[in-house]
Each structure stands twice: as structure tokens, then as C-alpha cells.
N, C-alpha and C positions, 0 to 999 in steps of 0.2 A: 763778434768773433766768428759766428757761424757764417755771416755774409762774406767775411774775408776769406774763410776757407773755401766756400763755393766759388768765389772769384778766382782764387788760386787754382782750383781744379779746372775751371774753364780755360784759364791761360795755358795750363799744361796740355789740356786736350787740344787746344788750337794748334800748338806747336807740334805735337805728335802727329796730328792728322796732316799738317802741312808737310811733314817729312815723309810719312808713310802712307798717306791716302786716307780713305774714309772708313778704316777699320774701327771697331769699338776700342775703348781704352779702359783698362782696369787700374784702380787706385786703391791701395790698402790703407789700414789705419795709420801706419807709420811711414807710408810712402817708400818702403824698402823694396828693392828689386826681388829679393827672395827672403821674405820674413821668416824668422825663427820664433815660433810662438810657444810660450811655456805650456807644458802639459796641463790639461784641465781648464785652461782659460778660454775665453771667447774672443772671436776676431771677426771683423767685418771687411768685406770687399765690395767696392762700388764700381759698376761698369756703366760708362757713358757711351751713347751712340746716337746715330741720326735716325734710327728706326727701332722697332721692338727687338729685344735681345733675350737670350736665355743662357743658363749656366750648365756646364758639364763638370761634374766633380768626381774625385776618386770614389770608388765603390768598395766599401769594406765587405768582409765575408758576411753571409746571410745571418749567421748566429750572433754577429756583433754589430749589426747595422744601427742599433739604438744607442751605441756608446757615444757617438757624435751625431748631432742633429743639424740639419740645414733648413733655414727659412729664407724665403725670397720675397722681396717687395718689387713692384713695378710702378714706374711713373712715366707719363707720356709728355710732360712739359717741364723740362726736356726729357728725352728718352733716357731713362736711368733705371738700373736694377741694383738693389743692395742684397748681397748674400750674407746672412748672419750665421756664423759657425759657432755652435755652443759645445763646450767641452772638447777642445782640440786633443786628438789622440794620434798615436803613431800610425793607426790604420788608415788615416786620411791624409797622410803626407803624399804630396804629388802635385800634378798640374791641375790648375783650376782655369777653365776655359770659358770665355764669354763670346758668344757669336750671335750674329743676326738670325732671326727666325727664317727669313726668306733667302738669305745668302750665307750658308754655313761656313764657306771658306773664308769669309771676311770675319776675322776673330782676333782676340787678344788673349794671352795666357800669362799666368803667374804661378810660380812654384812655391808652395808653403812647406816649411820644415817644422818640427816640434822639438823642444828641449825636454827630453824625458830620459833620465838616468836609468830607468828600468827597462827601456826598450831602445837599443842602439840600431836595430834593423827594422825596416818597414815590414819585412816578411817574418811571420812567426816561424820559429825554427823547430817546430814539433815533428815535422815529417821531412822525408827526402823528396825533393821536387824533380820530376822528369822533364828534361828539356830536349827539343829536337832541333837539329841544325842540318843544313845542306852543305855537302862537301864543296869547297872552293868559295864559299860565301861567308861573310861575317855574321856572327851570332852574338846575342846579348846574354850574359850571365847576370840576372837582375839583382845584384847585391847592392841595394840602395840603403844608405844610412839615414837615420831620422834627422840628422843635423849635419851641416857641412864641416864641422870640426872633428868628426869621428873618422878615425883612420881605418882603412879597409885593405886587407890582403887577400889574394886569391891563390889557393894551393891546389896543385894537381896531384892527386894521391897515387896515380900510376907510377910516377917517378919521385914522389915526395919532394917536389920542388915548387917554389913560388913562380907564378905565371907573370911574365912581363906583358901586360895587356893595357890598352888605353882605358882609363877610368873616368867616369863622370858620375858625380854623386846623385844626379837626377835620373840616371839611366842604369848604371852599373858598369860592368866590364864588357868591352867589345873585343871579342876573340876571333881571330882569323882561323878558319877551319881549312887547313890545307890537305889533311889526309884523314882517312877513316879512323886511324889510330888516335886522332885527337879526342875521340870519345872516351868516356869513363867517369870517374868520381871526382867532383870538384867541391872544394869547401872554401867559404868566405869567412874570414875572421874580422870581427868589428871590435875596436877598442878605442877608449878615450881616456887619456891619462888622468884627467881631473876627476873621473868617476871611479878609477881603479877597477874597471869592469870590462868584460869582453863577452861577445856573443857570436854564435856560429850559424851559418846557413849552409845546407848541404844539397848538392845537385848531382844528378846522373845525366850526362849529356850523351844522347844517342845521335849518331851521324848517319844521315841518309845519303847514299851515293848520288852524285849528280847524274841526271838523265835529261834527255831532250824530247822524249815522247812518251805517250801512254799506249798501251794496247787498246784496240778498238773494243768497246763493250758490245755485248750481245743481249738482245731482248728475247726472253722466252715467254710464250703465250700458250698455256695448256688448253685454252679454248680454241686454238688454231684460227684466230682472227674472226670468230663468229660467236656472238652472244645474243640471246634473246632479251628484249626489253623487260626489265624487272629482275633479271638475274644478276649475280655477282661475278665479276671477273678480276683476275690478277695478272699483272705483267711484272716479270722479274728481269732486272738489268744486272748482268754479271760481267765482272772484269777481273782479269788476272793481274795482280800487282803485289809487290812485296811490302809496300808502305801504304798507310791509310790514304783514302781518297774521299772526295766529296761528290755526292750525287745530286743532280737537279733534274726534275721531270718537267717537260713542257707538254701540256695536255689541252684538250678543248675547253676544260674548266679553268685553265690558267697554269701558273708556274707553282710547283711544289718542291720544297727543299727541307732538309732536316734542320730544325731549330727556327725556321721561318716559314710560316704557312704550311705546317706539316700535315694538318688535317683540316678539312672543310666539308661539312655536311656529310655526304656519302663517299667522299674521296679520302682515303687513309694511306699514309706511308707507314708500312710496317717497319719494325726495328731492323737496323742493318745486321747482316750476318756475315761471318767470316768462315771460310772453309780452307782446309789443306787438302788438295787433290793431287796425288802422285808427286808430292814434294813441292807443289806450287801453291801459293796463296791466292785465294779468290775472294772477292767481296760481292755480296748480293744486296740489291735494293729492290723491294717489291712495293708496287702501288696497287691498291685494291679499290675498286669502284663497287659500291653496294647499291642495289636497286637501280641498275643502270637505266638511262633514258636515251631518247634519240639524240639529245644534246651531247652525249658522250661519244658519239660516232665521230671519228676523225683521226688526225695524226698524233701519235704519242712518241715523244723524243726523250731519250735518256742522255744527259750530258754529265761527263765525269771530269773532274780536275784534281790536281794534287797540290802539295805544299810548294812545288816549284813552278806553279802556274802553267803546267802542261795541261792541255785539254783535248778531249775526244768525245764524240757523240755518235749515236746511232738511232 
């Protein structure tokens, strides 16, 4: 029986690759396109490829990561990886991606649901979530049900009306943001007749006006471009902007950005600061070099970007 199953897998793999190229191929326990797994049960996914592969899985909140466990095996003849999912929960409903180690864009994915009458939504409804959207662009209200047979409505509290928006159970509602007044309080209602239960998700949508440029940032250096070897110096990059921005520093020691290589040895990015100056909002990013060396001499560049992919540097 096992030999027959493996043969069937390779036949499927052959036809899929013939149609779509040399991407990896994922096959589940029951060969379903989007399996619905009973809560608490285990499930296996097998990925076949022509070179080494790895998995990308949904990531539950830090305090609940141990609810569901993932275990992987790797074979090289043929190249195959099995992902063992123990104790399926609503927290790990989502896309499971298998991709080549060396070519990440060559991948396959499968969406897993869970049948759990106690949790109709993938998101816990304990808090109100803040969402940001750009005017004149589509945005996602991430009201994802844990199973495809759960009905979901989107209510806009500002006028107490149901929102007519495109819905995909794997993504949520796609909302066209035409005006600033589209912001406000939104609520998703999940219900399934067979469970006689319902669940709510609450969101506050904040609309960012569409813009096509950023103000040019300014670097302040209190040492006036002169520091003795062994001393500490700070450079502060300031920009005037009403919405949050992203800073990145290019230095003789390399690139430094918040959340990615923020500190290294004697180079430290200090916490972002926000100021209100004469009614205008400013953001400061400060890079500090401790025990400076001759290697620290050179060009320092501050690059700033926003949620709308506008960029400016100095």
C-alpha cells in the first residue's frame, strides 16, 4: 500500500511540474486543496522537490506558541520534507509554504482550516486592533474564519450599516478606501448555524492621506563633524511628517535599521523619538558610535521611507 501511495505521489508531482514548472509540490494527508482539520488532531504535509526545501508556517502569539507544535523531516533521495503538525488549533490556520532553500520564489502553498466550534475567528477578539490604510488604495480587514462554512459580515459603526466588500475566507474583506471618512470603527461578525454561536472582531481603521513625496531629512551632529579617536559621537536624523516613517542608516560599518541589525558592537541605534514642534510632527533617529575608531571615518547617510513607498535621504 505504501509503495502504491508513493507511486501515486510521483505521478501527481510529474503532472504538476509539467504544467507549472519545477516548483515544489505539497501533498496533504487527504489530498484536499484546503483541508479542514478537527481541532486537537494531528496532520501531515509532504513537500516534494528537486532540491532541498524548507517550510514557512503561521506564527501564533508568543504566549501560545506551544499550543501547536511543528516537526520536520528531510530526505534527499528524493528531495522531500514532511511537516508534522501536532494539536491543530485556530491559531495556526493559514498558508503553509514550501520553498527551495536556494530559490525562495519557487514555492508551493496550501491553506489549512480547523473545525473548532469554540473559535470561529482566527484572531482572538480580546482587544480592538488598529489598522492603517492609504487613501485611494485597497486595504484588508483581516476577518478570517477558522473554517470555510462560517459566515462573516462586516459592519461599519459610523453609519451602522453592513459593508458591501469583496470577501475571501483566506484573507478577509478587501475594502476600497476612497475618502478619509472611510476610517472609523469596523466590526466583523462570525456565525455558523450548526454551532448556534457567533464571535466578533473589532477594528479601528485609520486612513493616511495619499502623498507623493517626503520632506528631506536633516542630520544634526553636535560634534560638528569632528571627533577624536576613542570618543563617542551621535548623529541625529530628523524629518517632519505626520505619519510614521522608517529610518535606515548607511555607515562605514554597514547598514543599520530598526528591527534588523539595530546594534553591532560599538554602533547603537537609539529608540525613535517623536516631537510636536509648533504644531508639526517630527521624528528623530539617533545613531551612536561608542569608542570611535579610524574605521568609523567616512560618509553617514540617513534614508527615510513611509508606508506609501515614498523615500528621501540625506
